[in-house]
N, CA and C atoms of all chains as a GROMACS GRO file, in nm:
protein
  594
    1MET      N    1   0.077  -0.120   0.003
    1MET     CA    2   0.001  -0.005  -0.002
    1MET      C    3   0.084   0.128  -0.005
    2ASN      N    4   0.182   0.128   0.084
    2ASN     CA    5   0.279   0.226   0.097
    2ASN      C    6   0.359   0.252  -0.050
    3GLU      N    7   0.386   0.133  -0.096
    3GLU     CA    8   0.453   0.145  -0.225
    3GLU      C    9   0.372   0.213  -0.329
    4LEU      N   10   0.248   0.183  -0.339
    4LEU     CA   11   0.169   0.232  -0.439
    4LEU      C   12   0.144   0.388  -0.418
    5ILE      N   13   0.123   0.428  -0.300
    5ILE     CA   14   0.105   0.573  -0.263
    5ILE      C   15   0.219   0.646  -0.304
    6SER      N   16   0.344   0.568  -0.274
    6SER     CA   17   0.473   0.651  -0.305
    6SER      C   18   0.498   0.660  -0.455
    7ASP      N   19   0.451   0.547  -0.533
    7ASP     CA   20   0.468   0.563  -0.664
    7ASP      C   21   0.376   0.667  -0.736
    8ILE      N   22   0.255   0.668  -0.684
    8ILE     CA   23   0.177   0.789  -0.737
    8ILE      C   24   0.226   0.917  -0.708
    9LEU      N   25   0.277   0.948  -0.574
    9LEU     CA   26   0.336   1.091  -0.547
    9LEU      C   27   0.459   1.096  -0.643
   10ILE      N   28   0.543   1.012  -0.670
   10ILE     CA   29   0.652   1.031  -0.754
   10ILE      C   30   0.610   1.059  -0.907
   11GLY      N   31   0.495   1.001  -0.934
   11GLY     CA   32   0.449   1.021  -1.079
   11GLY      C   33   0.392   1.156  -1.085
   12ILE      N   34   0.336   1.209  -0.978
   12ILE     CA   35   0.288   1.349  -0.992
   12ILE      C   36   0.402   1.448  -0.998
   13GLY      N   37   0.501   1.425  -0.924
   13GLY     CA   38   0.626   1.498  -0.916
   13GLY      C   39   0.683   1.503  -1.041
   14VAL      N   40   0.699   1.388  -1.119
   14VAL     CA   41   0.769   1.387  -1.243
   14VAL      C   42   0.690   1.465  -1.352
   15ALA      N   43   0.548   1.465  -1.339
   15ALA     CA   44   0.462   1.535  -1.426
   15ALA      C   45   0.484   1.690  -1.406
   16PHE      N   46   0.491   1.740  -1.274
   16PHE     CA   47   0.526   1.871  -1.261
   16PHE      C   48   0.658   1.922  -1.307
   17ASP      N   49   0.761   1.842  -1.292
   17ASP     CA   50   0.885   1.871  -1.348
   17ASP      C   51   0.884   1.874  -1.487
   18PHE      N   52   0.802   1.797  -1.545
   18PHE     CA   53   0.803   1.792  -1.702
   18PHE      C   54   0.740   1.926  -1.759
   19PHE      N   55   0.630   1.968  -1.687
   19PHE     CA   56   0.575   2.093  -1.732
   19PHE      C   57   0.663   2.205  -1.716
   20GLY      N   58   0.733   2.211  -1.589
   20GLY     CA   59   0.821   2.321  -1.566
   20GLY      C   60   0.941   2.335  -1.667
   21CYS      N   61   0.989   2.213  -1.717
   21CYS     CA   62   1.096   2.221  -1.822
   21CYS      C   63   1.045   2.251  -1.946
   22LEU      N   64   0.918   2.215  -1.963
   22LEU     CA   65   0.866   2.246  -2.108
   22LEU      C   66   0.835   2.407  -2.104
   23GLY      N   67   0.803   2.474  -1.978
   23GLY     CA   68   0.818   2.630  -1.991
   23GLY      C   69   0.955   2.681  -2.007
   24LEU      N   70   1.050   2.609  -1.949
   24LEU     CA   71   1.194   2.656  -1.967
   24LEU      C   72   1.236   2.663  -2.108
   25LEU      N   73   1.181   2.559  -2.191
   25LEU     CA   74   1.216   2.538  -2.320
   25LEU      C   75   1.144   2.632  -2.409
   26ARG      N   76   1.011   2.666  -2.383
   26ARG     CA   77   0.923   2.721  -2.488
   26ARG      C   78   0.901   2.865  -2.465
   27LEU      N   79   0.921   2.916  -2.348
   27LEU     CA   80   0.859   3.067  -2.317
   27LEU      C   81   0.964   3.169  -2.375
   28PRO      N   82   0.924   3.289  -2.403
   28PRO     CA   83   1.009   3.379  -2.492
   28PRO      C   84   1.116   3.459  -2.403
   29ASP      N   85   1.106   3.470  -2.266
   29ASP     CA   86   1.178   3.569  -2.203
   29ASP      C   87   1.238   3.516  -2.082
   30VAL      N   88   1.351   3.563  -2.037
   30VAL     CA   89   1.420   3.513  -1.913
   30VAL      C   90   1.320   3.525  -1.792
   31TYR      N   91   1.252   3.624  -1.776
   31TYR     CA   92   1.175   3.643  -1.656
   31TYR      C   93   1.049   3.516  -1.667
   32ASN      N   94   0.999   3.516  -1.782
   32ASN     CA   95   0.876   3.425  -1.802
   32ASN      C   96   0.938   3.288  -1.773
   33ARG      N   97   1.065   3.248  -1.817
   33ARG     CA   98   1.112   3.123  -1.809
   33ARG      C   99   1.131   3.092  -1.646
   34LEU      N  100   1.196   3.178  -1.588
   34LEU     CA  101   1.213   3.162  -1.444
   34LEU      C  102   1.072   3.150  -1.364
   35GLN      N  103   0.984   3.218  -1.399
   35GLN     CA  104   0.840   3.217  -1.344
   35GLN      C  105   0.780   3.090  -1.363
   36ALA      N  106   0.798   3.033  -1.485
   36ALA     CA  107   0.723   2.907  -1.506
   36ALA      C  108   0.798   2.797  -1.443
   37SER      N  109   0.942   2.794  -1.456
   37SER     CA  110   1.001   2.671  -1.422
   37SER      C  111   1.039   2.657  -1.274
   38THR      N  112   1.069   2.771  -1.214
   38THR     CA  113   1.140   2.735  -1.079
   38THR      C  114   1.027   2.688  -0.977
   39LYS      N  115   0.914   2.727  -1.008
   39LYS     CA  116   0.804   2.697  -0.892
   39LYS      C  117   0.757   2.552  -0.919
   40SER      N  118   0.730   2.526  -1.038
   40SER     CA  119   0.679   2.401  -1.072
   40SER      C  120   0.775   2.288  -1.048
   41VAL      N  121   0.910   2.321  -1.091
   41VAL     CA  122   1.001   2.212  -1.069
   41VAL      C  123   1.038   2.196  -0.919
   42THR      N  124   1.030   2.306  -0.828
   42THR     CA  125   1.052   2.290  -0.682
   42THR      C  126   0.940   2.203  -0.634
   43LEU      N  127   0.818   2.240  -0.671
   43LEU     CA  128   0.699   2.155  -0.622
   43LEU      C  129   0.706   2.004  -0.659
   44GLY      N  130   0.751   1.979  -0.781
   44GLY     CA  131   0.769   1.842  -0.832
   44GLY      C  132   0.878   1.757  -0.751
   45THR      N  133   0.984   1.835  -0.721
   45THR     CA  134   1.089   1.780  -0.630
   45THR      C  135   1.040   1.740  -0.493
   46TRP      N  136   0.964   1.846  -0.442
   46TRP     CA  137   0.906   1.800  -0.314
   46TRP      C  138   0.818   1.679  -0.310
   47SER      N  139   0.740   1.672  -0.426
   47SER     CA  140   0.655   1.557  -0.426
   47SER      C  141   0.743   1.440  -0.431
   48ILE      N  142   0.839   1.433  -0.522
   48ILE     CA  143   0.931   1.311  -0.512
   48ILE      C  144   0.989   1.272  -0.383
   49LEU      N  145   1.035   1.380  -0.318
   49LEU     CA  146   1.112   1.362  -0.192
   49LEU      C  147   0.993   1.306  -0.087
   50PHE      N  148   0.863   1.355  -0.096
   50PHE     CA  149   0.770   1.311  -0.010
   50PHE      C  150   0.720   1.167  -0.037
   51GLY      N  151   0.749   1.134  -0.169
   51GLY     CA  152   0.710   0.994  -0.199
   51GLY      C  153   0.807   0.894  -0.133
   52VAL      N  154   0.958   0.947  -0.138
   52VAL     CA  155   1.048   0.868  -0.080
   52VAL      C  156   1.036   0.856   0.080
   53PHE      N  157   0.980   0.966   0.130
   53PHE     CA  158   0.949   0.953   0.281
   53PHE      C  159   0.827   0.849   0.317
   54ILE      N  160   0.732   0.862   0.237
   54ILE     CA  161   0.620   0.774   0.245
   54ILE      C  162   0.674   0.620   0.239
   55ARG      N  163   0.759   0.583   0.151
   55ARG     CA  164   0.810   0.454   0.126
   55ARG      C  165   0.888   0.405   0.243
   56TYR      N  166   0.973   0.498   0.305
   56TYR     CA  167   1.072   0.454   0.411
   56TYR      C  168   1.030   0.489   0.547
   57GLY      N  169   0.921   0.588   0.561
   57GLY     CA  170   0.876   0.607   0.706
   57GLY      C  171   0.984   0.686   0.782
   58PHE      N  172   0.960   0.662   0.912
   58PHE     CA  173   1.058   0.742   1.007
   58PHE      C  174   1.208   0.670   1.034
   59THR      N  175   1.260   0.640   0.919
   59THR     CA  176   1.390   0.587   0.942
   59THR      C  177   1.493   0.686   0.898
   60GLY      N  178   1.618   0.657   0.891
   60GLY     CA  179   1.707   0.761   0.868
   60GLY      C  180   1.688   0.814   0.724
   61VAL      N  181   1.667   0.734   0.626
   61VAL     CA  182   1.657   0.783   0.488
   61VAL      C  183   1.531   0.874   0.477
   62GLY      N  184   1.415   0.832   0.541
   62GLY     CA  185   1.295   0.900   0.527
   62GLY      C  186   1.310   1.030   0.608
   63VAL      N  187   1.370   1.044   0.722
   63VAL     CA  188   1.383   1.168   0.781
   63VAL      C  189   1.462   1.268   0.715
   64LYS      N  190   1.577   1.203   0.639
   64LYS     CA  191   1.662   1.290   0.557
   64LYS      C  192   1.584   1.349   0.444
   65ALA      N  193   1.494   1.270   0.392
   65ALA     CA  194   1.409   1.319   0.271
   65ALA      C  195   1.321   1.423   0.314
   66LEU      N  196   1.261   1.411   0.437
   66LEU     CA  197   1.161   1.502   0.483
   66LEU      C  198   1.239   1.638   0.517
   67PHE      N  199   1.354   1.623   0.566
   67PHE     CA  200   1.455   1.756   0.595
   67PHE      C  201   1.488   1.819   0.474
   68CYS      N  202   1.488   1.759   0.353
   68CYS     CA  203   1.525   1.811   0.248
   68CYS      C  204   1.420   1.912   0.185
   69ILE      N  205   1.293   1.880   0.228
   69ILE     CA  206   1.180   1.965   0.180
   69ILE      C  207   1.190   2.104   0.212
   70PRO      N  208   1.210   2.147   0.352
   70PRO     CA  209   1.216   2.292   0.385
   70PRO      C  210   1.344   2.344   0.338
   71LEU      N  211   1.450   2.268   0.328
   71LEU     CA  212   1.581   2.321   0.275
   71LEU      C  213   1.548   2.355   0.128
   72LEU      N  214   1.484   2.288   0.052
   72LEU     CA  215   1.457   2.326  -0.087
   72LEU      C  216   1.369   2.432  -0.098
   73PHE      N  217   1.282   2.447  -0.003
   73PHE     CA  218   1.177   2.561  -0.003
   73PHE      C  219   1.241   2.679   0.004
   74PHE      N  220   1.333   2.698   0.106
   74PHE     CA  221   1.403   2.831   0.126
   74PHE      C  222   1.498   2.857   0.013
   75SER      N  223   1.586   2.754  -0.022
   75SER     CA  224   1.694   2.786  -0.118
   75SER      C  225   1.656   2.807  -0.243
   76ALA      N  226   1.544   2.736  -0.299
   76ALA     CA  227   1.504   2.761  -0.435
   76ALA      C  228   1.449   2.889  -0.459
   77THR      N  229   1.354   2.939  -0.371
   77THR     CA  230   1.275   3.049  -0.387
   77THR      C  231   1.384   3.177  -0.371
   78VAL      N  232   1.465   3.169  -0.268
   78VAL     CA  233   1.553   3.285  -0.249
   78VAL      C  234   1.650   3.295  -0.371
   79ALA      N  235   1.705   3.171  -0.418
   79ALA     CA  236   1.772   3.183  -0.548
   79ALA      C  237   1.711   3.237  -0.657
   80ALA      N  238   1.583   3.209  -0.684
   80ALA     CA  239   1.527   3.249  -0.795
   80ALA      C  240   1.494   3.402  -0.798
   81HIS      N  241   1.461   3.442  -0.671
   81HIS     CA  242   1.447   3.588  -0.666
   81HIS      C  243   1.572   3.664  -0.689
   82ALA      N  244   1.678   3.608  -0.628
   82ALA     CA  245   1.822   3.686  -0.642
   82ALA      C  246   1.858   3.678  -0.796
   83LEU      N  247   1.828   3.582  -0.864
   83LEU     CA  248   1.861   3.569  -1.000
   83LEU      C  249   1.785   3.656  -1.094
   84MET      N  250   1.643   3.682  -1.058
   84MET     CA  251   1.568   3.769  -1.137
   84MET      C  252   1.618   3.912  -1.114
   85ARG      N  253   1.636   3.948  -0.984
   85ARG     CA  254   1.688   4.080  -0.965
   85ARG      C  255   1.813   4.115  -1.029
   86GLY      N  256   1.902   4.015  -1.022
   86GLY     CA  257   2.027   4.030  -1.089
   86GLY      C  258   2.019   4.051  -1.241
   87SER      N  259   1.929   3.965  -1.294
   87SER     CA  260   1.914   3.967  -1.443
   87SER      C  261   1.842   4.118  -1.469
   88TYR      N  262   1.769   4.172  -1.383
   88TYR     CA  263   1.704   4.304  -1.417
   88TYR      C  264   1.808   4.416  -1.428
   89ILE      N  265   1.901   4.411  -1.304
   89ILE     CA  266   2.000   4.496  -1.298
   89ILE      C  267   2.108   4.484  -1.422
   90PHE      N  268   2.135   4.360  -1.459
   90PHE     CA  269   2.226   4.326  -1.568
   90PHE      C  270   2.177   4.396  -1.701
   91GLY      N  271   2.036   4.421  -1.718
   91GLY     CA  272   1.997   4.490  -1.829
   91GLY      C  273   1.926   4.417  -1.943
   92VAL      N  274   1.872   4.290  -1.889
   92VAL     CA  275   1.782   4.220  -1.988
   92VAL      C  276   1.645   4.284  -2.018
   93LYS      N  277   1.612   4.311  -2.132
   93LYS     CA  278   1.490   4.374  -2.175
   93LYS      C  279   1.392   4.284  -2.148
   94LEU      N  280   1.277   4.328  -2.116
   94LEU     CA  281   1.149   4.256  -2.107
   94LEU      C  282   1.095   4.222  -2.244
   95TRP      N  283   1.021   4.103  -2.257
   95TRP     CA  284   0.961   4.067  -2.396
   95TRP      C  285   0.865   4.179  -2.429
   96GLU      N  286   0.851   4.203  -2.567
   96GLU     CA  287   0.764   4.295  -2.602
   96GLU      C  288   0.623   4.296  -2.574
   97GLY      N  289   0.578   4.167  -2.543
   97GLY     CA  290   0.441   4.144  -2.511
   97GLY      C  291   0.412   4.174  -2.367
   98SER      N  292   0.514   4.206  -2.277
   98SER     CA  293   0.491   4.228  -2.141
   98SER      C  294   0.411   4.350  -2.122
   99VAL      N  295   0.327   4.350  -2.024
   99VAL     CA  296   0.220   4.472  -1.985
   99VAL      C  297   0.265   4.535  -1.877
  100VAL      N  298   0.337   4.499  -1.785
  100VAL     CA  299   0.368   4.588  -1.659
  100VAL      C  300   0.503   4.567  -1.626
  101ASP      N  301   0.561   4.681  -1.561
  101ASP     CA  302   0.696   4.679  -1.516
  101ASP      C  303   0.705   4.766  -1.391
  102ASP      N  304   0.675   4.693  -1.275
  102ASP     CA  305   0.665   4.771  -1.155
  102ASP      C  306   0.792   4.800  -1.095
  103TYR      N  307   0.894   4.732  -1.138
  103TYR     CA  308   1.029   4.745  -1.067
  103TYR      C  309   1.120   4.843  -1.118
  104LYS      N  310   1.056   4.915  -1.230
  104LYS     CA  311   1.152   5.014  -1.306
  104LYS      C  312   1.190   5.132  -1.216
  105ASP      N  313   1.076   5.189  -1.145
  105ASP     CA  314   1.100   5.319  -1.067
  105ASP      C  315   1.188   5.281  -0.947
  106GLU      N  316   1.169   5.158  -0.890
  106GLU     CA  317   1.256   5.133  -0.767
  106GLU      C  318   1.378   5.098  -0.803
  107ALA      N  319   1.417   5.028  -0.921
  107ALA     CA  320   1.558   5.005  -0.961
  107ALA      C  321   1.625   5.140  -1.013
  108GLY      N  322   1.552   5.236  -1.063
  108GLY     CA  323   1.610   5.356  -1.097
  108GLY      C  324   1.654   5.445  -0.992
  109SER      N  325   1.588   5.443  -0.876
  109SER     CA  326   1.608   5.528  -0.781
  109SER      C  327   1.730   5.489  -0.687
  110GLU      N  328   1.780   5.353  -0.703
  110GLU     CA  329   1.895   5.298  -0.625
  110GLU      C  330   2.024   5.361  -0.669
  111MET      N  331   1.204  -0.607  -1.885
  111MET     CA  332   1.076  -0.540  -1.850
  111MET      C  333   1.105  -0.422  -1.765
  112MET      N  334   1.058  -0.311  -1.812
  112MET     CA  335   1.096  -0.177  -1.725
  112MET      C  336   0.987  -0.158  -1.629
  113SER      N  337   1.032  -0.139  -1.508
  113SER     CA  338   0.935  -0.100  -1.399
  113SER      C  339   0.886   0.038  -1.406
  114VAL      N  340   0.798   0.082  -1.332
  114VAL     CA  341   0.757   0.221  -1.329
  114VAL      C  342   0.855   0.318  -1.289
  115LEU      N  343   0.945   0.274  -1.194
  115LEU     CA  344   1.056   0.375  -1.136
  115LEU      C  345   1.150   0.395  -1.264
  116ASP      N  346   1.183   0.292  -1.342
  116ASP     CA  347   1.267   0.308  -1.451
  116ASP      C  348   1.211   0.422  -1.548
  117VAL      N  349   1.077   0.408  -1.582
  117VAL     CA  350   1.020   0.514  -1.664
  117VAL      C  351   1.042   0.656  -1.614
  118PHE      N  352   1.007   0.669  -1.464
  118PHE     CA  353   1.031   0.786  -1.414
  118PHE      C  354   1.165   0.843  -1.421
  119LEU      N  355   1.266   0.747  -1.390
  119LEU     CA  356   1.400   0.786  -1.397
  119LEU      C  357   1.447   0.832  -1.530
  120TYR      N  358   1.413   0.761  -1.640
  120TYR     CA  359   1.448   0.801  -1.782
  120TYR      C  360   1.385   0.935  -1.816
  121THR      N  361   1.258   0.959  -1.779
  121THR     CA  362   1.205   1.082  -1.789
  121THR      C  363   1.275   1.208  -1.728
  122LEU      N  364   1.312   1.187  -1.611
  122LEU     CA  365   1.384   1.290  -1.539
  122LEU      C  366   1.530   1.312  -1.618
  123ILE      N  367   1.596   1.207  -1.661
  123ILE     CA  368   1.704   1.228  -1.740
  123ILE      C  369   1.695   1.300  -1.858
  124GLY      N  370   1.572   1.272  -1.930
  124GLY     CA  371   1.549   1.358  -2.053
  124GLY      C  372   1.516   1.492  -2.029
  125LEU      N  373   1.446   1.537  -1.906
  125LEU     CA  374   1.422   1.654  -1.868
  125LEU      C  375   1.562   1.743  -1.842
  126SER      N  376   1.652   1.661  -1.781
  126SER     CA  377   1.777   1.743  -1.768
  126SER      C  378   1.852   1.774  -1.897
  127PHE      N  379   1.822   1.686  -1.997
  127PHE     CA  380   1.876   1.720  -2.118
  127PHE      C  381   1.818   1.840  -2.183
  128MET      N  382   1.676   1.864  -2.160
  128MET     CA  383   1.612   1.996  -2.193
  128MET      C  384   1.680   2.113  -2.129
  129CYS      N  385   1.703   2.096  -2.000
  129CYS     CA  386   1.788   2.205  -1.939
  129CYS      C  387   1.923   2.226  -2.005
  130LEU      N  388   1.986   2.124  -2.044
  130LEU     CA  389   2.108   2.122  -2.110
  130LEU      C  390   2.111   2.207  -2.253
  131TYR      N  391   1.995   2.178  -2.313
  131TYR     CA  392   1.975   2.254  -2.427
  131TYR      C  393   1.960   2.406  -2.408
  132ARG      N  394   1.893   2.446  -2.293
  132ARG     CA  395   1.874   2.596  -2.266
  132ARG      C  396   2.011   2.646  -2.227
  133ILE      N  397   2.092   2.569  -2.157
  133ILE     CA  398   2.231   2.616  -2.113
  133ILE      C  399   2.325   2.641  -2.239
  134ILE      N  400   2.311   2.548  -2.333
  134ILE     CA  401   2.405   2.555  -2.452
  134ILE      C  402   2.353   2.672  -2.543
  135ARG      N  403   2.214   2.679  -2.567
  135ARG     CA  404   2.154   2.775  -2.675
  135ARG      C  405   2.094   2.898  -2.625
  136GLY      N  406   2.105   2.916  -2.491
  136GLY     CA  407   2.055   3.039  -2.420
  136GLY      C  408   2.107   3.158  -2.499
  137PRO      N  409   2.018   3.257  -2.541
  137PRO     CA  410   2.062   3.374  -2.610
  137PRO      C  411   2.137   3.455  -2.512
  138SER      N  412   2.128   3.468  -2.384
  138SER     CA  413   2.190   3.556  -2.300
  138SER      C  414   2.254   3.496  -2.188
  139ILE      N  415   2.335   3.561  -2.103
  139ILE     CA  416   2.394   3.494  -1.988
  139ILE      C  417   2.287   3.452  -1.886
  140PRO      N  418   2.198   3.536  -1.850
  140PRO     CA  419   2.096   3.497  -1.750
  140PRO      C  420   2.005   3.384  -1.788
  141ASP      N  421   1.990   3.359  -1.922
  141ASP     CA  422   1.919   3.233  -1.959
  141ASP      C  423   2.006   3.090  -1.916
  142ARG      N  424   2.130   3.111  -1.939
  142ARG     CA  425   2.213   2.991  -1.901
  142ARG      C  426   2.211   2.973  -1.750
  143MET      N  427   2.216   3.082  -1.678
  143MET     CA  428   2.207   3.064  -1.533
  143MET      C  429   2.067   3.000  -1.489
  144VAL      N  430   1.974   3.044  -1.552
  144VAL     CA  431   1.832   2.983  -1.518
  144VAL      C  432   1.837   2.827  -1.532
  145GLY      N  433   1.889   2.794  -1.665
  145GLY     CA  434   1.914   2.652  -1.690
  145GLY      C  435   1.995   2.570  -1.576
  146ILE      N  436   2.103   2.644  -1.530
  146ILE     CA  437   2.191   2.576  -1.428
  146ILE      C  438   2.103   2.555  -1.290
  147ASP      N  439   2.032   2.670  -1.251
  147ASP     CA  440   1.947   2.668  -1.136
  147ASP      C  441   1.855   2.558  -1.135
  148ILE      N  442   1.766   2.548  -1.263
  148ILE     CA  443   1.672   2.432  -1.270
  148ILE      C  444   1.740   2.298  -1.274
  149PHE      N  445   1.852   2.284  -1.331
  149PHE     CA  446   1.917   2.160  -1.336
  149PHE      C  447   1.960   2.112  -1.200
  150GLY      N  448   2.013   2.207  -1.109
  150GLY     CA  449   2.053   2.174  -0.972
  150GLY      C  450   1.934   2.113  -0.899
  151ILE      N  451   1.809   2.170  -0.926
  151ILE     CA  452   1.690   2.125  -0.841
  151ILE      C  453   1.647   1.981  -0.903
  152LEU      N  454   1.673   1.965  -1.030
  152LEU     CA  455   1.620   1.833  -1.097
  152LEU      C  456   1.718   1.703  -1.042
  153VAL      N  457   1.845   1.751  -1.029
  153VAL     CA  458   1.938   1.657  -0.975
  153VAL      C  459   1.909   1.593  -0.840
  154VAL      N  460   1.853   1.685  -0.753
  154VAL     CA  461   1.796   1.646  -0.614
  154VAL      C  462   1.691   1.549  -0.645
  155GLY      N  463   1.594   1.563  -0.729
  155GLY     CA  464   1.507   1.466  -0.755
  155GLY      C  465   1.538   1.328  -0.813
  156ILE      N  466   1.643   1.348  -0.895
  156ILE     CA  467   1.708   1.223  -0.944
  156ILE      C  468   1.769   1.132  -0.856
  157CYS      N  469   1.845   1.200  -0.743
  157CYS     CA  470   1.909   1.137  -0.638
  157CYS      C  471   1.805   1.068  -0.558
  158ALA      N  472   1.680   1.137  -0.518
  158ALA     CA  473   1.591   1.086  -0.439
  158ALA      C  474   1.536   0.954  -0.500
  159LEU      N  475   1.510   0.950  -0.631
  159LEU     CA  476   1.454   0.839  -0.707
  159LEU      C  477   1.553   0.725  -0.697
  160LEU      N  478   1.674   0.754  -0.710
  160LEU     CA  479   1.778   0.646  -0.719
  160LEU      C  480   1.796   0.579  -0.584
  161VAL      N  481   1.756   0.657  -0.471
  161VAL     CA  482   1.745   0.596  -0.339
  161VAL      C  483   1.650   0.483  -0.338
  162LYS      N  484   1.541   0.513  -0.394
  162LYS     CA  485   1.412   0.421  -0.390
  162LYS      C  486   1.438   0.295  -0.479
  163LYS      N  487   1.510   0.330  -0.600
  163LYS     CA  488   1.540   0.223  -0.699
  163LYS      C  489   1.643   0.134  -0.644
  164THR      N  490   1.775   0.183  -0.590
  164THR     CA  491   1.882   0.099  -0.568
  164THR      C  492   1.877   0.060  -0.434
  165GLY      N  493   1.806   0.140  -0.336
  165GLY     CA  494   1.816   0.110  -0.188
  165GLY      C  495   1.944   0.157  -0.128
  166LYS      N  496   2.026   0.222  -0.192
  166LYS     CA  497   2.151   0.273  -0.114
  166LYS      C  498   2.123   0.403  -0.048
  167ALA      N  499   2.151   0.392   0.079
  167ALA     CA  500   2.108   0.509   0.162
  167ALA      C  501   2.194   0.635   0.163
  168PHE      N  502   2.326   0.621   0.117
  168PHE     CA  503   2.418   0.744   0.109
  168PHE      C  504   2.361   0.846   0.014
  169LEU      N  505   2.282   0.795  -0.097
  169LEU     CA  506   2.240   0.879  -0.212
  169LEU      C  507   2.157   1.016  -0.156
  170ILE      N  508   2.076   0.983  -0.034
  170ILE     CA  509   2.004   1.104  -0.007
  170ILE      C  510   2.088   1.198   0.070
  171ASP      N  511   2.207   1.166   0.111
  171ASP     CA  512   2.299   1.274   0.173
  171ASP      C  513   2.357   1.347   0.041
  172ILE      N  514   2.373   1.279  -0.060
  172ILE     CA  515   2.422   1.355  -0.179
  172ILE      C  516   2.315   1.458  -0.230
  173ALA      N  517   2.184   1.411  -0.206
  173ALA     CA  518   2.077   1.510  -0.256
  173ALA      C  519   2.083   1.640  -0.186
  174ILE      N  520   2.105   1.623  -0.034
  174ILE     CA  521   2.086   1.735   0.055
  174ILE      C  522   2.215   1.828   0.028
  175THR      N  523   2.324   1.767   0.004
  175THR     CA  524   2.456   1.848  -0.029
  175THR      C  525   2.439   1.909  -0.142
  176TRP      N  526   2.378   1.839  -0.251
  176TRP     CA  527   2.364   1.927  -0.392
  176TRP      C  528   2.266   2.032  -0.383
  177ALA      N  529   2.162   2.024  -0.287
  177ALA     CA  530   2.054   2.134  -0.280
  177ALA      C  531   2.128   2.255  -0.218
  178ILE      N  532   2.227   2.239  -0.116
  178ILE     CA  533   2.286   2.342  -0.055
  178ILE      C  534   2.397   2.421  -0.144
  179LEU      N  535   2.466   2.321  -0.226
  179LEU     CA  536   2.573   2.387  -0.317
  179LEU      C  537   2.498   2.443  -0.427
  180SER      N  538   2.399   2.404  -0.480
  180SER     CA  539   2.327   2.470  -0.595
  180SER      C  540   2.266   2.603  -0.548
  181PHE      N  541   2.223   2.607  -0.430
  181PHE     CA  542   2.184   2.741  -0.384
  181PHE      C  543   2.290   2.846  -0.357
  182ILE      N  544   2.410   2.797  -0.307
  182ILE     CA  545   2.526   2.891  -0.298
  182ILE      C  546   2.577   2.937  -0.438
  183GLY      N  547   2.578   2.837  -0.524
  183GLY     CA  548   2.630   2.869  -0.651
  183GLY      C  549   2.542   2.966  -0.730
  184THR      N  550   2.396   2.956  -0.710
  184THR     CA  551   2.318   3.039  -0.788
  184THR      C  552   2.322   3.190  -0.734
  185LEU      N  553   2.336   3.188  -0.597
  185LEU     CA  554   2.343   3.338  -0.533
  185LEU      C  555   2.470   3.398  -0.567
  186THR      N  556   2.580   3.316  -0.586
  186THR     CA  557   2.701   3.383  -0.631
  186THR      C  558   2.696   3.435  -0.773
  187LEU      N  559   2.626   3.354  -0.863
  187LEU     CA  560   2.609   3.398  -1.007
  187LEU      C  561   2.528   3.519  -1.007
  188ALA      N  562   2.415   3.520  -0.925
  188ALA     CA  563   2.330   3.634  -0.939
  188ALA      C  564   2.395   3.761  -0.868
  189LYS      N  565   2.490   3.746  -0.784
  189LYS     CA  566   2.554   3.859  -0.729
  189LYS      C  567   2.650   3.920  -0.841
  190TYR      N  568   2.714   3.813  -0.911
  190TYR     CA  569   2.792   3.851  -1.031
  190TYR      C  570   2.723   3.924  -1.134
  191LEU      N  571   2.602   3.884  -1.163
  191LEU     CA  572   2.508   3.950  -1.266
  191LEU      C  573   2.488   4.094  -1.223
  192SER      N  574   2.456   4.116  -1.094
  192SER     CA  575   2.403   4.254  -1.053
  192SER      C  576   2.536   4.338  -1.049
  193GLY      N  577   2.655   4.294  -1.079
  193GLY     CA  578   2.769   4.389  -1.090
  193GLY      C  579   2.818   4.442  -0.957
  194LYS      N  580   2.793   4.350  -0.863
  194LYS     CA  581   2.856   4.403  -0.722
  194LYS      C  582   2.976   4.310  -0.681
  195LYS      N  583   3.055   4.341  -0.585
  195LYS     CA  584   3.150   4.271  -0.516
  195LYS      C  585   3.084   4.175  -0.436
  196LEU      N  586   3.163   4.064  -0.397
  196LEU     CA  587   3.091   3.967  -0.316
  196LEU      C  588   3.076   4.004  -0.167
  197ASN      N  589   3.138   4.110  -0.119
  197ASN     CA  590   3.134   4.137   0.023
  197ASN      C  591   3.034   4.252   0.033
  198GLU      N  592   2.966   4.311  -0.074
  198GLU     CA  593   2.874   4.407  -0.056
  198GLU      C  594   2.731   4.357   0.001
   0.00000   0.00000   0.00000
């Protein structure tokens, strides 16, 4: 039973990873690519790690997999935010179909 | 006969090749860095799957270490992009 639930969770995670990487490949802009891929790939990896935790329970491996989830939560989101801010300051133009640029005034005043 | 885990594992390896395409063909430098960041997160998932497939317990330690190192590497690259020194 645990084996089946773990396989289903890992399948959901692989599907989220697939859609995130599809966004990385197909979208037109560096901001759109980060927006699409970093969140869904992080969620998919959480799901895979949680599936491993369901399979192994509260043993050494399972607790380490459970520990990896908040670690990935903080590190992936902070890294994506820093990367987006850095690429704005680096001077990457927005895609011509983008409709709003709220960060322009704030970055200009620094 | 391939099991379900083999199918998932090969799918994840194919996804990392999609990231590799973005790293090689990315039009600008930030595009390549996005590819590196996403690749680092994918490898954590691959290591966790390998734990379930092979039953070797040390691979989950590699996953944790890879998550931390990928975080530090991406922060350093973002700092380089915004044109500041590392101690600012």
